[in-house]
C-alpha positions as CSV (number, residue, x, y, z in Angstrom):
1,X,10.4,8.2,-11.0
2,X,8.9,11.3,-10.7
3,X,6.2,10.9,-14.1
4,X,5.4,7.6,-12.5
5,X,4.4,8.4,-8.9
6,X,2.6,11.6,-10.6
7,X,0.3,9.1,-12.3
8,X,-0.3,6.9,-9.7
9,X,-1.3,10.1,-7.6
10,X,-3.6,10.9,-10.3
11,X,-5.2,7.3,-11.0
12,X,-5.2,7.0,-7.1
13,X,-7.1,10.6,-6.5
14,X,-9.5,10.3,-9.8
15,X,-10.8,7.0,-8.8
16,X,-10.9,8.1,-4.6
17,X,-13.0,11.2,-6.4
18,X,-15.2,9.2,-7.4
19,X,-15.5,7.3,-5.0
20,X,-15.9,9.5,-2.6
21,X,-19.0,11.2,-4.7
22,X,-21.0,8.4,-5.9
23,X,-21.5,7.7,-1.7
24,X,-22.1,11.4,-0.8
25,X,-24.4,11.4,-3.5
26,X,-26.5,8.4,-1.7
27,X,-25.8,9.7,1.6
28,X,-28.0,12.9,0.6
29,X,-30.1,10.5,-1.5
30,X,-29.4,12.7,-4.6
31,X,-29.1,9.3,-7.1
32,X,-31.3,8.9,-10.0
33,X,-31.5,5.0,-9.2
34,X,-31.2,2.6,-6.1
35,X,-28.1,1.3,-5.0
36,X,-27.6,-2.0,-2.7
37,X,-26.1,-1.8,0.3
38,X,-23.7,-4.2,-0.2
39,X,-22.2,-1.5,-2.6
40,X,-21.5,0.3,0.5
41,X,-19.5,-3.1,2.3
42,X,-16.1,-4.1,3.0
43,X,-16.3,-7.0,0.2
44,X,-16.9,-3.8,-2.1
45,X,-13.8,-1.3,-0.8
46,X,-11.6,-4.7,-1.0
47,X,-12.8,-4.4,-5.2
48,X,-11.8,-0.6,-5.2
49,X,-8.6,-1.0,-3.5
50,X,-7.7,-4.2,-6.0
51,X,-8.9,-2.0,-8.9
52,X,-6.2,1.0,-7.9
53,X,-3.7,-1.8,-7.2
54,X,-3.8,-3.1,-11.0
55,X,-2.2,-0.1,-12.1
56,X,0.6,-1.2,-10.3
57,X,0.6,-4.9,-10.2
58,X,-1.9,-7.0,-12.2
59,X,-0.6,-9.8,-9.4
60,X,-1.5,-7.8,-6.5
61,X,-5.0,-6.5,-8.5
62,X,-5.9,-9.9,-9.5
63,X,-6.1,-10.9,-5.5
64,X,-7.4,-8.4,-3.6
65,X,-10.4,-7.9,-6.4
66,X,-10.7,-11.9,-6.7
67,X,-11.6,-11.6,-2.6
68,X,-13.6,-9.2,-2.2
69,X,-15.7,-10.7,-5.6
70,X,-15.8,-14.3,-3.4
71,X,-17.3,-12.6,-0.5
72,X,-19.7,-10.0,-2.2
73,X,-20.9,-12.7,-4.4
74,X,-23.4,-13.9,-1.8
75,X,-25.1,-11.0,-1.3
76,X,-25.7,-10.4,-4.5
77,X,-28.5,-13.1,-4.4
78,X,-27.7,-14.5,-7.3
79,X,-25.6,-17.2,-6.1
80,X,-25.8,-19.1,-3.2
81,X,-22.7,-18.9,-0.3
82,X,-19.7,-20.3,-1.8
83,X,-18.8,-23.3,0.5
84,X,-14.6,-23.3,1.3
85,X,-13.7,-26.3,1.3
86,X,-15.3,-27.0,-2.2
87,X,-12.8,-23.3,-3.5
88,X,-9.5,-25.1,-3.1
89,X,-9.0,-25.3,-6.8
90,X,-8.8,-21.7,-6.3
91,X,-5.4,-21.7,-4.7
92,X,-3.9,-23.3,-7.8
93,X,-5.4,-21.3,-10.1
94,X,-3.9,-18.2,-8.3
95,X,-0.6,-19.8,-8.1
96,X,-0.4,-20.0,-11.4
97,X,-1.4,-16.2,-11.7
98,X,1.3,-15.5,-9.2
99,X,3.5,-17.5,-11.7
100,X,2.8,-15.8,-14.9
101,X,1.9,-12.5,-14.1
102,X,4.6,-12.0,-10.9
103,X,7.4,-9.7,-11.1
104,X,10.0,-10.3,-13.1
105,X,12.3,-7.3,-11.7
106,X,14.3,-8.9,-9.1
107,X,15.7,-12.3,-9.8
108,X,18.1,-12.9,-6.7
109,X,16.2,-15.7,-3.8
110,X,14.7,-13.8,-0.9
111,X,14.9,-16.1,2.2
112,X,11.3,-18.2,2.7
113,X,11.0,-15.5,6.0
114,X,9.0,-12.1,5.9
115,X,12.3,-11.0,8.6
116,X,15.2,-9.9,6.5
117,X,17.5,-7.7,5.1
118,X,18.5,-7.3,2.1
119,X,20.8,-5.0,-0.1
120,X,19.3,-2.7,-2.7
121,X,18.4,0.5,-3.8
122,X,15.4,0.5,-5.1
123,X,12.8,-1.8,-3.1
124,X,8.8,-2.4,-3.3
125,X,6.9,-3.9,0.1
126,X,3.4,-5.6,-0.4
127,X,1.5,-5.8,2.9
128,X,-2.1,-7.9,2.0
129,X,-3.9,-9.0,5.4
130,X,-0.1,-9.6,6.5
131,X,2.4,-8.1,8.3
132,X,6.0,-7.5,6.2
133,X,9.4,-6.4,8.4
134,X,12.4,-6.1,6.2
135,X,15.8,-3.9,6.7
136,X,17.7,-2.4,3.8
137,X,20.8,-1.9,3.6
138,X,22.4,0.7,0.7
139,X,25.0,2.6,0.1
140,X,22.6,5.0,-2.6
141,X,19.4,4.3,-1.2
142,X,16.6,5.7,-4.1
143,X,13.3,4.9,-2.4
144,X,10.7,2.1,-3.3
145,X,6.9,2.0,-3.3
146,X,5.3,0.5,-0.2
147,X,1.3,-1.6,0.0
148,X,-0.2,-1.9,2.7
149,X,-4.3,-3.2,2.5
150,X,-5.5,-4.6,6.1
151,X,-1.5,-5.1,6.5
152,X,1.3,-3.5,8.3
153,X,5.1,-3.4,7.4
154,X,8.0,-1.9,9.4
155,X,11.3,-0.8,7.4
156,X,14.5,-0.1,8.5
157,X,16.5,2.5,7.3
158,X,19.0,3.3,9.1
159,X,21.9,1.1,7.6
160,X,21.4,3.0,4.4
161,X,23.2,6.3,2.5
162,X,20.8,8.4,1.1
163,X,20.8,9.4,-2.8
164,X,22.3,12.0,-3.9
165,X,20.0,11.6,-7.0
166,X,17.0,11.9,-4.2
167,X,14.6,9.8,-2.3
168,X,10.8,9.3,-2.4
169,X,8.7,6.2,-1.1
170,X,5.5,6.1,-2.8
171,X,3.1,4.2,-0.2
172,X,-0.4,2.6,-0.8
173,X,-2.2,2.7,2.6
174,X,-5.9,1.3,3.2
175,X,-6.7,0.3,6.5
176,X,-2.8,-0.6,7.7
177,X,0.3,0.6,9.0
178,X,3.7,1.6,8.1
179,X,6.8,2.2,10.8
180,X,9.4,3.3,9.3
181,X,13.2,3.2,11.3
182,X,15.4,6.1,10.0
183,X,18.2,7.5,10.8
184,X,17.8,10.4,13.5
185,X,19.3,13.4,11.3
186,X,17.6,12.6,8.4
187,X,14.3,15.2,6.7
188,X,10.9,13.8,6.4
189,X,8.9,15.2,4.0
190,X,5.7,14.0,3.4
191,X,3.7,15.0,0.2
192,X,0.7,12.3,1.8
193,X,-2.9,12.4,1.3
194,X,-4.8,11.3,4.8
195,X,-7.9,10.4,4.5
196,X,-8.9,9.7,8.2
197,X,-6.0,8.6,9.3
198,X,-2.2,10.2,10.5
199,X,1.4,10.6,10.7
200,X,2.9,10.5,13.9
201,X,6.8,11.8,13.9
202,X,7.4,13.0,17.2
203,X,11.5,12.6,17.3
204,X,11.7,15.1,14.6
205,X,10.6,17.9,17.0
206,X,12.9,16.6,20.2
207,X,15.6,18.7,21.2
208,X,18.0,16.8,20.7
209,X,17.3,16.0,17.4
210,X,19.7,17.8,14.3
211,X,17.6,17.4,11.3
212,X,19.5,17.9,8.2
213,X,18.1,19.9,4.5
214,X,20.2,18.1,2.8
215,X,19.2,14.6,3.9
216,X,15.1,14.3,2.7
217,X,13.4,11.2,2.3
218,X,9.6,12.4,0.1
219,X,6.9,10.3,1.0
220,X,4.5,10.4,-1.5
221,X,1.2,8.5,-1.9
222,X,-2.4,7.8,0.3
223,X,-2.7,6.7,3.4
224,X,-6.6,5.8,4.1
225,X,-8.3,5.1,7.4
226,X,-4.1,3.9,8.1
227,X,-1.5,5.0,9.9
228,X,2.7,6.6,9.4
229,X,5.0,5.8,12.2
230,X,8.0,7.7,12.0
231,X,11.3,6.2,14.6
232,X,14.7,7.5,14.6
233,X,17.6,5.6,15.5
């Protein structure tokens, strides 16, 4: 698991490094060529996030790239603004992509609601321009991945027992928020790279809270213009 998380951090860090360097050179007029204004738009940000997500999930990456491309093409001047009422067949295409490339890791049926309780050692939660609330119950909880792009995730882990092999939660948050509800004695070790973001865990320093170093959750990944809140029960 450690190698997988490390690879994701390298991929995310390289993408952010190149993007930040490009934007910084543009701000100081150091680029040897002119850059259109739409390159610095929120539509382009969606495309960049989609490129990053391709490494983790083809479906999620394609969806985000498609949304960004749909809104950025009219800004390029090469095509006329697209009439939304003519684009409904794209929903059928999107459904086909999800069926073809959707995750096959878990074949167990899940409730239709975004709020549900599941019993699993590893999880994979995605919230893209939406919300996702989940309560997990496990006697050997090892962690998982959270992807939140302009969306929010609420995760309740108070019914879990942390695995003796270790527990790692990998987060990719862009303009979104993640709320983790944990047992009050658990230790949170943050290895997150925050960019214009914040991580709040006020309960960790409360006088009546005894932190158990043996019960540690490691948070890894990156948070861009978002926030992480730790709630202790």
